[in-house]
N, C-alpha and C positions, 0 to 999 in steps of 0.2 A: 448733494443729488436735487432742491428742495432751489435752489440756488441754482445752481444748473440751468431748470427748465426754466427758472424764471427768465432771464439771463439770456440764456441763449432762442426760450421759444418755441421749445420741443424736448423732444424726449430724446435720450447717448448712452450709450454702450458703459457697460464698468471701466470701457481701456479713457475714454470719450471725455468721462466724469473725472475720473482719478488725471488724466495728461493736464484738463481748464482748470484743474488745485493744484499740480504743483505748477503750470507756469505762474497764475495768482501767486502763490508763493515766493517761485524767482522774482516779480514784482516787486512784492511787499519787502523783498530781501533789496534790492537797488537802492529804497525812497532813501530818504532821507528820515531816519529815525526820531521820532518826538517822546514827549513826557508825557504825553495824553496818553490814555488806552483807550479807542475806538471801536468799544466793539459792541457789534448791532446783536445780537439774540430772538429770533420770531420767537411768537408765542407758541408757533410751529412745533417749536424742538420741544416742548415741554407738552401737549397735544398729544405729539407720538409717543413720547415715555408716557403716556398718564393707558393711552390707548393698551401699548405693549405690559403694562401690567396689571391690569383689568383682562387681561387672555388670558393671561397667568394664572389670576385669580379664577378664573373657566377649566383653565384646564387640569389646576388640582380640584375645586369643584368636581368634574366629570370623572376624574379619577380614584377621584374617594367613594364614590357608587361607584363603579368598574372592577376594585381593584380585588373587592369582595365573592363576586361573579365568575370576574375569568382568571384570576391569579395571580397576584406580582410576577410572577416572573412573566406569565405573557403581558401584563402590562409594562414592563419594562423591558418587553422584548419592539414593543410598539412603539412604545414611545421612542425607542435610538431611531427604529428603524427614519420612524416619522421626520426627527432630527437630522438623520443621516440625508434623507433624501432631500428635506427643505435647504439646509447647508450650503447642495451643491445647486436647490436652483436657483439663487440668492444670484448669481454668478449669470443669469440670465433674466434677472429682472433689469427693467426696464424705464420703469416708472419708478414716480413717490409711493404713491397707494401699494403698487404691484410691490415692492420691495417694505415696505412697513406689514403688509397683510404675512408676505414670507417671514418675515422678523419676526414675529407674533408666533407665529406656527411654531417656527424655530427655536424661540425662546423656551417657548411656553413645554413643551414638550423633553425638551434637556432641561427644562430646571424638574418638572413630572419623574422624567427617569432617574438624575441624579435621585431626588427624594426618596422615590421608591426602592433602589441601590439602598442607598442605608436601611433602609426597611428589610431591604434579602439578609441582608449582614447580620440584622439584628436576629432576623429569624435565625439566619443557617448557626450563630452559636449564640445558643444556649446562656446567659446566663453566670452557672456554675462551672462554663468552661471559659470563659471571659476573667472569671475570678484567678481561675489554673495557671493562666496564658501571661496574665499580671504577673500573679508573682514569682514565676519563670523569667523573665526580664528582672 
């Protein structure tokens, strides 16, 4: 997406970016293969990954304080709802910054919800019940 914005000097829809990527792939396949691998990785990709990881850290930090106040089931519901809505809104993001922000919200919400789900399942089945179930299986 960043490459598309730099080369075309405009923001584009998801379909335009995917079409650009497909055309670039077709052009690269037509060229003669070389022994050298020419990979250009920009520092922005690392920066974006660090931003997403930081947002997940803050999401866990906020969830750890709110889970005792509103309950783990409510945190799970809210996190799944936020993840669902942000996953759908990714379709309509037209810039790399907007995509980064929505991806941060999406990944943070799903990480918090998955960890909360594990906690809810541990609370739901006490240790003695798990021991009985493991002995049956």
